[in-house]
C-alpha positions in Angstrom: -202.4 132.1 -92.6 -203.4 128.5 -92.8 -206.3 128.4 -95.7 -208.5 127.3 -93.2 -208.1 129.5 -90.2 -208.1 132.9 -93.0 -211.7 132.1 -93.8 -212.7 131.5 -91.0 -211.4 135.0 -89.8 -212.7 136.4 -92.7 -216.5 134.8 -92.5 -216.9 136.0 -88.7 -215.5 139.5 -90.1 -218.5 139.8 -92.6 -221.1 137.9 -89.6 -219.8 140.5 -87.0 -220.0 143.9 -89.0 -219.5 146.8 -86.6 -218.4 144.5 -83.9 -214.3 145.6 -83.4 -213.6 144.3 -79.7 -215.1 140.9 -80.6 -212.9 140.9 -83.8 -210.0 141.6 -82.1 -210.9 139.0 -79.3 -211.5 136.5 -82.4 -208.6 137.3 -84.5 -206.2 137.5 -81.3 -206.9 133.8 -80.7 -207.0 131.8 -84.0 -203.8 133.1 -85.5 -201.9 132.3 -82.0 -203.4 128.9 -82.3 -202.3 128.1 -86.2 -199.9 125.0 -85.2 -202.5 123.2 -83.3 -205.0 123.7 -86.2 -202.1 122.7 -88.8 -202.0 119.0 -86.9 -205.6 118.5 -87.1 -206.7 120.5 -89.9 -208.9 118.0 -92.0 -211.5 116.7 -88.9 -211.7 120.4 -87.8 -212.7 121.8 -91.1 -214.8 118.8 -91.7 -216.8 119.0 -88.5 -216.8 123.4 -88.3 -215.1 123.1 -84.9 -213.8 126.5 -85.3 -217.1 128.1 -86.3 -218.7 126.2 -84.0 -216.5 127.8 -81.3 -216.3 131.7 -82.9 -220.3 131.5 -82.7 -222.5 132.2 -79.1 -224.7 129.5 -78.3 -226.9 132.2 -77.5 -227.6 136.1 -77.5 -230.4 137.3 -74.6 -231.3 141.0 -75.0 -233.9 142.8 -73.1 -235.0 146.2 -72.4 -234.4 147.3 -68.5 -237.2 150.0 -67.4 -236.5 151.7 -64.2 -238.0 154.8 -62.1 -235.1 157.7 -61.1 -235.4 159.4 -57.8 -237.0 162.4 -59.7 -240.0 159.9 -60.8 -238.7 159.9 -64.3 -239.0 156.5 -66.1 -235.3 155.1 -67.8 -234.7 152.4 -70.3 -231.3 150.7 -70.7 -230.3 147.1 -72.7 -229.5 144.4 -71.1 -227.7 141.5 -72.1 -226.2 137.9 -71.8 -224.0 136.4 -74.1 -224.4 132.8 -73.2 -221.3 132.0 -75.6 -220.2 128.0 -74.3 -221.2 125.7 -72.0 -218.9 122.8 -72.9 -217.6 122.2 -69.5 -220.1 123.4 -67.3 -222.6 125.7 -66.7 -222.1 129.4 -68.1 -220.0 131.4 -66.3 -219.5 135.0 -66.3 -219.6 138.7 -64.8 -222.4 141.2 -65.7 -220.6 144.6 -66.3 -222.7 147.8 -65.9 -221.2 150.8 -67.8 -222.4 153.1 -70.6 -219.6 151.7 -73.2 -221.5 147.9 -72.9 -222.9 146.8 -76.1 -223.4 143.5 -77.9 -219.6 143.6 -79.5 -218.0 144.2 -75.7 -220.3 141.9 -74.5 -219.2 139.4 -77.3 -215.6 139.9 -76.7 -215.9 139.2 -73.0 -217.8 136.0 -73.3 -215.2 134.6 -76.1 -212.6 135.3 -73.5 -214.4 133.9 -70.5 -214.4 130.2 -72.6 -210.6 130.1 -72.8 -210.5 132.0 -69.1 -212.6 129.4 -67.9 -211.3 126.0 -69.7 -207.7 127.0 -68.2 -208.8 127.2 -64.7 -209.5 123.3 -64.7 -212.7 123.6 -63.3 -216.2 122.4 -64.5 -217.4 126.3 -65.8 -218.2 127.4 -69.2 -218.1 130.8 -70.8 -220.3 133.8 -70.9 -221.0 137.6 -69.7 -223.5 140.0 -69.9 -224.2 143.5 -68.4 -226.4 146.7 -69.1 -224.9 150.1 -70.6 -226.8 151.8 -67.4 -223.9 153.9 -65.3 -224.2 153.2 -61.8 -221.5 156.2 -61.0 -224.0 158.9 -59.4 -226.9 156.9 -59.2 -228.4 156.6 -55.3 -228.3 153.5 -53.8 -232.1 153.1 -54.3 -231.5 154.3 -57.9 -229.4 151.1 -58.4 -231.6 148.6 -56.6 -234.4 149.4 -58.8 -232.4 149.0 -61.8 -231.3 145.5 -60.3 -234.1 144.5 -60.0 -235.8 145.3 -63.0 -232.7 143.5 -64.5 -233.2 141.0 -62.7 -237.0 140.1 -63.6 -235.7 139.5 -66.9 -232.6 138.0 -66.5 -233.9 135.6 -64.1 -235.6 133.3 -66.6 -232.1 132.5 -68.3 -229.9 131.7 -65.3 -229.6 128.9 -62.4 -226.9 126.9 -60.9 -226.5 124.3 -63.2 -227.3 126.9 -66.5 -225.9 130.0 -66.1 -224.2 131.8 -63.0 -223.1 135.3 -63.4 -221.1 137.5 -61.4 -219.8 141.4 -60.9 -217.2 143.2 -63.1 -216.8 146.8 -64.1 -219.9 148.3 -62.0 -221.2 145.6 -60.5 -219.9 144.8 -56.9 -221.0 143.5 -53.6 -224.1 146.1 -53.5 -225.5 145.1 -57.0 -224.8 141.6 -56.7 -226.9 142.2 -53.4 -229.8 144.1 -54.9 -229.8 141.3 -57.8 -229.7 138.1 -55.6 -232.3 139.4 -53.6 -234.7 140.1 -56.3 -234.0 136.7 -58.0 -234.7 135.0 -54.4 -238.0 137.2 -54.4 -239.0 135.9 -57.9 -238.1 131.7 -57.4 -239.2 131.7 -53.7 -236.0 129.7 -53.2 -233.1 130.1 -51.6 -230.3 129.3 -54.7 -227.1 130.1 -53.4 -225.3 129.0 -56.2 -227.1 131.5 -58.9 -224.7 134.2 -58.4 -220.7 134.7 -57.1 -219.4 137.5 -55.2 -222.0 137.7 -52.5 -221.5 139.0 -49.1 -219.9 137.0 -46.6 -223.6 137.1 -44.7 -225.5 135.8 -47.1 -223.2 132.9 -48.9 -220.3 134.5 -50.3 -216.8 133.1 -50.6 -214.3 134.6 -48.5 -210.7 135.7 -50.4 -213.7 136.5 -53.4 -213.1 140.4 -53.6 -209.2 139.6 -53.3 -208.9 137.0 -55.6 -208.4 138.4 -59.3 -205.8 140.8 -58.1 -204.1 138.2 -55.7 -204.4 135.7 -58.9 -202.6 138.2 -61.2 -199.6 138.8 -58.8 -199.9 134.9 -58.4 -199.3 134.4 -61.9 -196.6 136.9 -62.4 -194.5 135.7 -59.4 -194.6 132.4 -61.3 -193.7 133.8 -64.6 -190.6 136.0 -63.2 -189.5 133.0 -61.0 -189.4 130.7 -64.5 -186.8 133.6 -65.9 -184.7 133.8 -62.5 -186.8 136.9 -61.6 -189.1 138.2 -58.7 -191.3 141.0 -58.0 -189.0 141.9 -54.8 -187.4 145.8 -55.1 -189.8 146.3 -58.8 -191.5 149.4 -59.1 -194.5 149.0 -60.6 -197.3 150.9 -62.1 -201.2 149.9 -62.2 -204.1 151.2 -63.8 -207.6 151.2 -62.5 -208.7 151.4 -58.8 -211.3 149.0 -58.3 -211.2 145.5 -56.6 -208.3 144.1 -59.3 -206.0 147.0 -59.1 -206.5 147.6 -55.3 -205.8 143.9 -54.7 -202.9 143.6 -57.0 -201.3 146.8 -55.6 -201.7 144.8 -51.8 -200.5 141.4 -52.6 -197.5 142.6 -54.8 -196.4 145.0 -51.9 -196.6 141.8 -49.8 -193.9 140.5 -52.4 -191.3 143.3 -51.8 -192.6 145.5 -54.9 -193.5 149.7 -54.7 -196.5 150.2 -56.2 -196.4 154.1 -57.6 -199.6 154.6 -59.2 -203.3 153.9 -59.6 -205.7 155.4 -61.7 -209.8 156.0 -62.5 -211.1 157.2 -65.7 -210.4 161.0 -64.7 -206.9 160.9 -63.9 -204.3 159.0 -62.4 -202.4 159.8 -59.0 -198.6 159.4 -59.3 -196.4 158.4 -55.6 -193.1 157.7 -55.8 -192.5 156.6 -52.8 -195.0 154.4 -52.7 -199.2 154.2 -52.9 -201.0 154.6 -49.3 -203.3 151.6 -50.3 -205.6 152.3 -47.1 -205.9 155.7 -48.3 -207.1 154.0 -52.0 -209.5 151.4 -49.6 -211.3 154.3 -48.4 -211.7 156.6 -51.0 -213.0 153.5 -53.6 -214.5 151.3 -51.1 -216.3 153.4 -48.7 -216.4 156.6 -50.1 -217.1 155.8 -53.6 -215.1 158.6 -54.8 -212.5 159.8 -57.3 -208.8 159.1 -57.0 -208.3 162.9 -57.1 -209.2 162.9 -53.2 -205.9 161.2 -52.9 -204.1 165.0 -52.7 -206.4 165.9 -49.9 -204.3 163.3 -47.2 -201.1 163.0 -49.6 -201.0 166.9 -51.1 -197.4 165.6 -51.9 -198.5 163.0 -54.1 -198.7 164.0 -57.9 -201.8 163.9 -60.0 -202.0 163.7 -63.7 -205.3 164.3 -65.5 -206.5 161.8 -68.2 -207.0 163.5 -71.5 -210.4 161.9 -73.5 -209.5 160.0 -76.5 -206.3 159.4 -75.7 -203.8 157.0 -73.7 -203.7 156.8 -69.9 -201.0 158.5 -68.7 -200.2 155.6 -66.3 -197.7 154.7 -69.3 -195.5 157.4 -69.2 -194.3 156.6 -65.6 -191.3 154.7 -65.2 -191.4 151.2 -63.8 -190.3 147.5 -63.8 -193.5 145.9 -63.9 -196.9 147.3 -65.6 -200.2 145.9 -64.5 -203.2 147.2 -66.6 -206.2 146.7 -64.6 -209.3 149.0 -65.7 -210.5 148.0 -69.2 -210.1 146.6 -72.6 -207.5 148.1 -75.2 -205.9 150.6 -72.6 -202.3 149.8 -73.9 -202.2 151.3 -77.3 -199.1 150.3 -79.3 -198.1 153.8 -78.6 -197.9 153.1 -74.7 -196.0 150.3 -75.8 -193.2 151.6 -77.2 -193.0 154.5 -74.3 -193.0 151.5 -71.5 -190.6 149.6 -73.5 -188.3 152.7 -73.7 -188.8 153.5 -70.3 -187.3 150.0 -69.4 -190.1 147.8 -68.4 -189.9 144.3 -67.8 -192.8 142.6 -67.8 -196.7 143.4 -68.4 -199.7 141.6 -66.3 -202.8 141.8 -67.9 -205.3 142.4 -65.4 -208.4 143.5 -66.8 -209.9 141.9 -70.0 -207.5 142.3 -73.4 -206.2 145.4 -71.7 -203.8 145.3 -74.5 -204.2 146.0 -78.8 -202.9 143.5 -81.0 -200.3 145.5 -81.9 -199.1 146.5 -78.6 -198.6 142.9 -77.2 -197.1 142.1 -80.2 -194.9 145.0 -79.5 -194.0 143.7 -76.2 -192.9 140.2 -77.4 -190.9 141.5 -80.3 -189.2 143.1 -77.7 -188.5 140.1 -75.5 -190.9 141.7 -72.6 -193.0 138.9 -70.6 -196.6 139.1 -71.0 -198.9 137.5 -68.6 -202.2 137.5 -70.9 -205.6 138.0 -69.1 -207.4 135.1 -69.9 -204.4 133.1 -67.8 -203.5 136.1 -65.6 -207.1 137.3 -65.1 -208.4 134.2 -64.4 -208.2 134.6 -60.2 -211.5 136.1 -59.9 -213.5 133.1 -61.9 -211.6 130.5 -60.3 -212.5 131.5 -56.9 -216.3 132.0 -57.9 -215.8 128.3 -59.1 -214.8 127.7 -55.3 -218.1 129.8 -54.1 -220.1 127.5 -56.0 -218.9 124.2 -54.4 -219.1 125.9 -51.1 -222.9 126.8 -52.2 -223.5 123.4 -53.4 -221.7 121.9 -50.0 -223.4 124.1 -47.2 -220.1 124.6 -46.4 -217.5 127.6 -46.2 -213.6 127.6 -46.6 -211.7 130.0 -44.5 -209.6 133.1 -45.8 -206.8 130.9 -45.7 -208.3 128.0 -47.6 -209.3 129.7 -50.3 -206.0 131.5 -50.8 -204.2 128.4 -50.5 -206.4 126.8 -53.6 -206.4 129.9 -55.7 -202.4 129.7 -55.3 -202.4 126.7 -56.1 -205.1 127.5 -59.7 -202.7 129.8 -60.6 -199.6 127.8 -60.3 -201.3 125.4 -62.6 -202.4 128.0 -65.2 -198.9 129.0 -65.7 -197.6 125.3 -65.8 -200.4 124.8 -68.7 -199.2 127.9 -70.4 -195.5 127.3 -70.3 -196.1 124.0 -71.3 -197.7 124.7 -74.3 -195.7 127.2 -75.6 -192.6 125.3 -75.0 -194.3 122.2 -76.6 -195.1 124.6 -79.8 -191.2 126.0 -79.9 -192.4 129.4 -78.6 -190.7 129.2 -74.9 -191.9 132.3 -73.2 -194.6 133.1 -75.1 -197.5 132.9 -72.3 -200.0 134.7 -75.0 -199.9 132.0 -77.2 -199.0 129.5 -74.8 -202.4 130.1 -72.8 -204.7 130.5 -76.0 -203.1 126.8 -77.0 -204.0 125.3 -73.7 -207.2 126.4 -73.6 -207.9 125.8 -77.1 -206.7 122.2 -77.0 -208.9 121.3 -73.7 -212.3 123.2 -75.6 -211.8 121.4 -78.6 -212.0 118.0 -77.1 -214.8 118.6 -75.5 -216.1 119.7 -78.7 -215.1 117.0 -80.4 -216.7 114.0 -78.2 -220.2 115.9 -77.5 -220.8 116.0 -81.4 -222.1 118.5 -83.7 -224.3 120.9 -81.4 
């Protein structure tokens, strides 16, 4: 490895002990941009460009006290990692999940910088959230938590400063409670401060569908570049949130058959195809568990997840795998099973869902990989479209937003392909995505001086 890159990696490891997810994200990016570093080594080293890029501009950590329905005071920890404002206001989701810690917040924020750069839109990178678990909580408990969380967060955000959105555990309900408290504190309607809002108070049509749709648009372009398509393919999907549901919807429109969906308890396997309307009812309306699918379709198979082991989704034979649940859900072991079962392409709908070993194994076996920072960018791209609508006091139709999203995803794929081709790694879209986004960020960093 390039001496400068190696030194930065070692220094980053020393500075971020006990943060494995963050170090994984940094290593994945830095090792793949080595050809670019070689070209500009002297100037990058002299200006400590990489050292500045891997260090967040600001990390905010705060206490979130709230009262449960029994009158007991609970305390959680809140985060906002404002990683980079090089090309626009900080932009990135909020995650409410018991696994949330500083390492996960930093990895997500770091990924967000590159993802947002690929969209071609003027948005920087950030991420935030809390170790609060919405699962099993009443609406009133979630409202009280969100109001307490925003009572601190409001000081650090704004339409031209930092624009949060949703992520795992933060959907339309949570965004509504957060926005209501922000408006109450600020005594002003500032629609552009949060995205993922409901249509009735300033949200964008197609935002809920955007990440899943964008994933399929990217997959379509990637497969087309290799003289293939989604039509007639068997697809396995993990997760059953917005990304998974709407990736399944758009994949089915393209002629694919989706046979799995999952949650943290297990997965359903329906060889003749998933009943997506039922999954929407269970997950979006009833907020239930995926196992309830069997009440209507007892012929489907339910495979229980075993804590600490790989998801059973990846044992199902399929042409295309779409991990849409969480980070590091496809291990090297699962990657080997997928390859053995004949998978042709993997599309990362979640953030960093494959371990580095798994990604490398796919690439070594000529499996097409659509990396998260490119394939997962549809959500934040549509959030930026929501921001522009809020600024204009004007709203696009669903079809107009979807058309804009499609065009953005095509441009993202073309940027990844062009970068991979330019550096003699044709077909490696992981490297292509990292190089294309890094070059844009490096140019902006160089232009703005030592800040």
